[in-house]
C-alpha positions as CSV (number, residue, x, y, z in Angstrom):
1,M,62.7,99.4,235.6
2,A,65.7,101.6,236.0
3,S,66.8,103.6,233.0
4,V,70.1,102.6,231.4
5,T,72.4,105.5,230.3
6,L,74.7,105.6,227.4
7,D,77.8,106.0,229.6
8,H,80.1,103.1,228.7
9,T,81.0,102.3,232.3
10,A,77.3,101.7,233.0
11,R,76.9,99.7,229.8
12,A,79.8,97.4,230.9
13,A,77.7,96.2,233.8
14,P,74.7,93.8,233.4
15,S,71.7,95.6,232.3
16,A,68.4,95.3,234.2
17,A,66.5,96.9,231.4
18,Y,66.8,94.7,228.3
19,G,64.5,96.0,225.6
20,K,63.3,98.9,227.8
21,R,65.8,101.6,227.4
22,T,64.4,105.1,227.6
23,D,67.5,106.8,226.2
24,I,67.2,105.4,222.6
25,P,65.9,107.9,220.0
26,R,62.4,107.0,219.0
27,R,63.3,106.2,215.4
28,L,65.7,103.5,216.6
29,Q,63.6,101.9,219.2
30,G,62.2,99.3,216.8
31,I,65.8,98.2,215.9
32,L,66.4,95.1,218.1
33,S,69.4,93.5,216.4
34,L,72.3,94.4,214.1
35,D,70.5,92.8,211.2
36,D,67.6,95.3,211.8
37,F,70.1,98.0,211.1
38,E,71.0,96.4,207.7
39,D,67.3,96.3,206.7
40,A,66.9,100.0,207.7
41,A,70.1,101.0,205.8
42,R,68.8,99.2,202.7
43,R,65.8,101.6,202.7
44,H,67.9,104.6,203.7
45,L,70.9,104.5,201.4
46,P,71.0,104.8,197.6
47,R,71.4,101.4,196.0
48,P,75.0,101.9,194.9
49,L,76.2,102.9,198.4
50,F,74.3,100.1,200.1
51,G,75.7,97.7,197.5
52,Y,79.2,98.9,198.2
53,I,78.9,98.2,201.9
54,S,77.0,94.9,201.7
55,G,78.6,93.3,198.7
56,A,81.6,91.0,198.5
57,A,83.6,89.3,195.7
58,E,82.3,87.3,192.8
59,D,79.7,84.7,194.0
60,N,79.7,85.8,197.7
61,V,81.0,82.3,198.7
62,S,83.3,83.7,201.3
63,L,80.7,86.2,202.5
64,L,78.2,83.5,203.2
65,A,80.7,81.1,204.6
66,N,81.9,83.6,207.1
67,R,78.4,83.6,208.7
68,A,77.9,79.9,208.3
69,A,81.1,79.1,210.1
70,F,79.7,80.2,213.4
71,Q,76.9,77.6,213.1
72,N,79.6,74.9,213.2
73,H,80.1,75.5,216.9
74,A,77.5,75.1,219.6
75,F,77.6,76.3,223.2
76,Q,78.1,74.0,226.2
77,T,76.6,75.6,229.2
78,Q,77.3,75.5,233.0
79,V,74.1,76.0,235.0
80,M,73.4,77.1,238.6
81,V,76.5,79.3,238.7
82,D,76.6,82.6,240.5
83,V,77.1,85.1,237.6
84,S,75.6,88.1,239.3
85,R,78.9,90.0,239.1
86,R,79.8,89.3,235.5
87,E,81.7,91.8,233.4
88,Q,83.0,91.6,229.8
89,T,86.1,93.8,229.8
90,A,89.0,92.9,227.5
91,T,92.5,94.2,227.6
92,V,94.5,94.7,224.4
93,F,97.9,96.4,224.2
94,G,97.7,97.3,227.9
95,Q,94.4,99.1,227.5
96,Q,91.2,97.9,229.1
97,F,88.1,98.1,226.9
98,S,84.5,97.7,228.2
99,S,83.7,94.9,225.7
100,P,85.6,92.4,223.6
101,F,84.6,93.8,220.3
102,G,85.4,96.9,218.2
103,I,84.6,98.8,215.0
104,A,86.5,97.6,211.9
105,P,87.5,100.1,209.2
106,V,85.0,100.9,206.5
107,G,86.0,103.0,203.5
108,I,84.3,106.2,202.2
109,S,82.0,106.1,205.3
110,A,81.5,109.9,205.3
111,I,79.4,109.6,202.1
112,S,77.1,107.0,203.6
113,A,76.8,108.7,207.0
114,Y,77.3,112.4,207.6
115,R,80.8,112.8,209.0
116,G,80.9,109.0,209.2
117,D,84.5,108.6,210.3
118,L,84.0,110.9,213.2
119,V,80.7,109.3,214.1
120,L,82.2,105.8,214.3
121,A,85.3,106.9,216.3
122,Q,83.4,109.1,218.7
123,A,80.7,106.5,219.4
124,A,83.4,103.9,220.1
125,G,85.3,106.2,222.4
126,A,82.1,107.1,224.3
127,E,81.3,103.4,224.7
128,G,84.8,102.3,225.7
129,I,85.6,100.1,222.7
130,P,88.3,100.4,220.0
131,A,87.6,101.8,216.5
132,I,89.8,101.5,213.5
133,M,89.7,104.5,211.1
134,S,89.9,103.5,207.4
135,G,92.7,104.7,205.2
136,T,90.2,105.2,202.4
137,S,88.4,107.8,204.5
138,L,87.1,111.2,203.5
139,I,87.9,113.1,206.7
140,R,91.4,114.1,207.6
141,M,93.0,111.7,210.1
142,E,94.2,114.6,212.3
143,E,90.6,115.7,212.8
144,V,89.5,112.2,213.9
145,A,92.5,111.7,216.2
146,K,91.8,115.0,217.9
147,A,88.1,114.3,218.3
148,A,88.5,110.7,219.4
149,P,91.9,110.0,221.0
150,G,92.6,106.3,221.1
151,T,91.3,105.5,217.7
152,W,93.4,103.1,215.7
153,F,94.4,103.9,212.1
154,Q,94.3,101.4,209.2
155,A,96.5,102.0,206.2
156,Y,96.7,100.6,202.7
157,L,100.3,100.8,201.8
158,P,100.9,103.1,198.7
159,G,102.1,101.2,195.7
160,D,104.8,103.9,195.3
161,V,107.1,102.8,198.1
162,S,108.7,106.2,198.3
163,K,105.5,107.4,199.8
164,I,105.3,104.9,202.6
165,D,107.7,106.5,205.1
166,A,105.9,109.9,204.8
167,L,102.5,108.3,205.4
168,V,103.8,106.5,208.5
169,D,105.3,109.7,209.8
170,R,102.0,111.5,209.3
171,I,100.0,108.9,211.1
172,K,102.5,109.2,214.0
173,A,102.4,113.0,214.0
174,A,98.5,112.9,214.1
175,G,98.8,111.1,217.4
176,F,97.7,107.5,216.6
177,K,99.3,104.9,218.8
178,T,98.1,101.8,216.9
179,L,98.7,101.3,213.2
180,V,96.8,98.6,211.4
181,V,98.3,97.7,208.0
182,T,95.9,95.8,205.7
183,V,98.0,93.1,203.9
184,D,95.5,91.2,201.8
185,I,94.9,93.5,198.9
186,P,97.7,93.1,196.3
187,V,95.2,93.7,193.5
188,W,91.6,94.9,193.4
189,A,89.0,92.1,193.8
190,N,86.4,91.2,191.3
191,R,83.4,92.9,192.9
192,E,80.7,92.3,190.4
193,N,78.1,93.4,192.9
194,N,79.4,96.9,192.7
195,V,78.8,96.9,188.9
196,R,75.3,95.5,189.3
197,T,74.3,98.1,191.9
198,G,75.8,101.0,190.0
199,F,78.7,101.7,192.3
200,S,81.9,102.9,190.8
201,M,85.1,104.6,191.9
202,P,85.2,107.4,191.1
203,L,81.5,107.8,192.0
204,R,80.0,108.9,188.7
205,P,76.8,111.1,188.6
206,S,74.0,109.3,186.7
207,L,70.3,109.4,186.3
208,R,70.1,106.2,188.3
209,L,72.1,107.7,191.2
210,A,70.1,110.9,191.1
211,W,66.8,109.0,191.2
212,D,68.1,106.9,194.1
213,G,68.9,110.1,196.0
214,L,65.6,111.8,195.2
215,V,63.6,108.9,196.6
216,R,65.8,108.9,199.8
217,P,65.5,112.5,200.9
218,R,66.9,111.8,204.4
219,W,70.2,110.6,202.9
220,L,70.2,113.2,200.1
221,V,69.7,116.2,202.4
222,G,71.1,114.9,205.6
223,T,74.3,113.4,204.3
224,F,75.1,114.2,200.6
225,L,74.0,117.9,200.3
226,R,75.0,118.7,203.9
227,T,78.5,117.4,203.2
228,F,79.0,119.3,200.0
229,V,77.5,122.6,201.5
230,L,79.4,122.5,204.7
231,H,82.7,120.8,203.7
232,G,83.0,120.9,199.9
233,M,83.9,118.1,197.6
234,P,85.0,115.0,199.6
235,H,88.6,113.9,199.0
236,F,90.5,110.8,199.9
237,E,92.3,112.5,202.7
238,N,94.5,109.8,204.2
239,S,95.9,107.5,201.5
240,F,99.2,109.4,201.5
241,A,101.0,112.0,203.5
242,T,99.4,114.6,201.3
243,R,95.7,115.1,200.3
244,G,94.5,112.5,197.8
245,A,92.1,112.7,194.9
246,P,88.6,114.1,195.0
247,M,85.9,111.3,195.3
248,L,84.6,112.1,191.8
249,S,88.0,112.2,190.2
250,S,89.2,109.5,187.8
251,S,92.6,109.5,189.6
252,A,91.0,108.1,192.7
253,I,91.2,104.6,191.4
254,R,94.8,105.0,190.1
255,D,95.9,106.1,193.6
256,T,94.9,102.7,195.0
257,T,96.5,100.3,192.5
258,G,100.0,99.0,191.9
259,R,100.5,97.1,195.2
260,D,101.3,93.7,193.8
261,H,105.1,94.2,194.3
262,L,104.8,94.9,198.0
263,N,106.3,92.2,200.3
264,W,107.4,91.5,203.9
265,S,110.5,93.7,203.6
266,H,108.2,96.7,203.4
267,L,106.5,95.6,206.6
268,E,109.9,95.2,208.3
269,A,110.8,98.8,207.3
270,I,107.6,100.0,208.8
271,R,108.3,98.2,212.0
272,Q,111.7,99.9,212.2
273,R,110.1,103.3,211.7
274,W,106.9,102.9,213.7
275,D,107.3,102.7,217.5
276,G,103.6,102.3,218.4
277,N,101.5,99.2,218.2
278,L,101.7,97.5,214.8
279,V,98.9,95.2,213.7
280,L,98.7,93.3,210.4
281,K,95.1,92.8,209.2
282,G,94.3,90.1,206.7
283,I,96.3,87.2,208.1
284,L,94.7,83.9,207.1
285,S,97.4,81.3,207.8
286,A,99.5,80.1,210.7
287,S,102.7,80.6,208.6
288,D,101.9,84.2,207.8
289,A,101.1,84.7,211.5
290,Q,104.5,83.4,212.4
291,R,106.1,85.8,209.9
292,A,104.2,88.6,211.6
293,V,105.8,87.6,214.9
294,G,109.2,87.5,213.1
295,I,109.0,91.1,212.0
296,G,108.0,92.2,215.5
297,A,104.3,93.0,214.9
298,D,102.3,93.4,218.1
299,G,99.1,92.0,216.8
300,I,97.3,90.4,213.9
301,I,93.7,90.4,212.7
302,V,92.7,87.1,211.3
303,S,90.5,88.2,208.4
304,N,89.4,87.5,204.8
305,H,88.4,91.1,204.3
306,G,84.7,90.3,205.0
307,G,84.6,88.1,201.9
308,R,85.5,91.1,199.7
309,Q,88.8,89.9,198.3
310,L,89.5,86.2,197.4
311,D,86.1,84.5,197.0
312,G,86.4,81.0,198.3
313,A,89.0,81.9,200.9
314,A,89.0,80.0,204.2
315,T,86.8,81.7,206.9
316,P,88.7,83.5,209.7
317,L,86.8,81.5,212.4
318,E,88.0,78.2,211.0
319,M,91.6,79.5,210.7
320,L,91.6,81.2,214.1
321,P,92.4,78.1,216.3
322,R,95.3,77.2,214.1
323,V,96.7,80.7,214.2
324,V,96.3,80.9,218.0
325,D,97.9,77.5,218.5
326,Q,100.9,78.7,216.5
327,V,101.4,82.2,217.8
328,G,98.8,83.0,220.4
329,H,101.5,83.0,223.2
330,Q,103.7,85.4,221.2
331,I,101.3,88.0,219.7
332,T,97.8,89.5,220.2
333,V,95.4,87.6,217.9
334,M,92.2,89.3,216.9
335,M,89.5,88.5,214.3
336,D,86.9,90.0,212.0
337,S,84.5,88.9,209.3
338,G,81.0,87.5,209.6
339,V,80.3,88.6,213.2
340,R,76.7,89.7,213.8
341,R,75.6,88.5,217.3
342,G,77.0,88.5,220.8
343,G,77.2,84.7,220.5
344,D,79.5,85.1,217.5
345,V,81.8,87.4,219.6
346,L,81.9,84.8,222.4
347,K,82.6,81.9,220.0
348,A,85.5,83.8,218.5
349,A,86.8,84.6,221.9
350,A,86.5,81.0,223.0
351,L,88.7,80.0,220.0
352,G,91.3,82.5,221.1
353,A,90.5,86.0,219.7
354,R,91.4,88.7,222.1
355,M,89.3,91.3,220.3
356,V,86.6,90.8,217.6
357,F,85.8,93.5,215.0
358,L,82.7,94.3,213.0
359,G,82.4,96.7,210.1
360,R,79.2,96.5,208.0
361,P,76.7,96.5,211.0
362,F,78.2,99.6,212.6
363,M,78.4,101.4,209.2
364,Y,74.7,100.7,208.7
365,A,74.0,102.0,212.2
366,A,75.9,105.2,211.4
367,A,74.1,105.7,208.1
368,V,70.7,105.2,209.7
369,G,71.1,106.9,213.1
370,G,74.4,108.8,213.3
371,E,76.3,108.6,216.6
372,P,73.2,107.6,218.6
373,G,72.7,104.8,216.1
374,V,76.2,103.4,216.5
375,R,75.9,103.6,220.3
376,H,72.6,101.8,220.1
377,A,74.3,99.1,218.0
378,I,77.1,98.8,220.5
379,G,74.6,98.5,223.3
380,L,72.6,95.8,221.5
381,L,75.7,93.7,220.9
382,R,77.0,94.3,224.4
383,D,73.7,93.2,225.9
384,E,73.8,90.0,223.8
385,V,77.3,89.2,225.1
386,D,76.2,89.8,228.6
387,R,73.1,87.6,228.4
388,N,75.0,84.8,226.7
389,M,77.8,85.0,229.3
390,A,75.2,84.6,232.0
391,M,73.6,81.6,230.4
392,L,77.0,80.0,229.8
393,G,77.8,80.4,233.5
394,A,80.7,82.8,232.9
395,S,81.5,85.9,234.9
396,S,84.4,87.2,232.9
397,M,86.0,86.9,229.4
398,Q,88.8,84.8,230.9
399,Q,86.2,82.0,231.5
400,I,85.2,82.0,227.8
401,T,87.4,79.2,226.6
402,A,87.2,76.3,224.1
403,E,85.6,74.3,226.9
404,C,82.5,76.4,226.2
405,L,82.1,75.0,222.7
406,V,81.4,71.7,221.0
407,K,81.9,71.1,217.3
408,R,78.6,70.3,215.5
409,A,78.6,67.1,213.6
410,S,79.1,67.7,209.9
């Protein structure tokens, strides 16, 4: 069999070497799915950090429902179709990407994976997919924008509205062309899982955390100590126009509160100031989607924050068709939350999503395998999309429509 390279132009084409890649690091060759990365990350990361990534709000009702929603739709296939020239490119904001999925923002990623923000952005750029850098990141946005041009930036609006304009100006000066504003976090969620696993913000040293590190030497030496030795104390670098609090500082949590007074007028002001692509992340109703159109947003991400905010919120997949029916002809509609397989990507695309984002799986891949791990995760998902397209009888993403799905009987 021919070897498959990691060049994203080659990855975009159908692979003749499923399960037989010779370019995957040996330690990753046993990882065959995104769920395998989660299992590996559970062993690799200290319990508090794994819990922070994997956990959700309260009883995990929304977290579990996000996954279950995909089972409500089944594929309807077309057989004996020539699909030998299939491709899965997707175009968003005038840019063609090699696959219809991207990397969602994940906070404090540089403490779970060494230089995590850079790893995620550079892997995405090399593979030809979009990545969204988190506003609660520990590496300066300017460094990531320089290393991985084309990365999108996600912002949590400061509660002090006098700081919003300066943050927007900094994002623009850094060279980002797409600004993603997360709009579904007026207050902190009740994440009991964080308490149970020992995660806190600020991250407090403890005997439990020390023991978790000692029994996981690859993370302790390769990420934690390496970060402190080479880069010093991590700070929240991008919450404001100026450097934020140290990760271990008690002011870190104060810097991220007091957003409950923010409203659509603040988004209108950002639209007037920001001349790049403006995306609102966390839309979960057709009426809010219409308001996004009204203020001149270029795109929305239908999302319930991966189940991390309002437990019991509707799933993005069930709300997606309603949003698309309302505004799909006026604005770019995208989606995240609960996606784990190529089939999930195609189901979301069939229901109208122009791009589908995943956060946790790529973060696990970065923690376990660095940039090669993320690229392997992208390749696994891309191959699943490719195989499923072939079995659906589709040669392009334009052929992935609602006609490919049937609703399962409840």
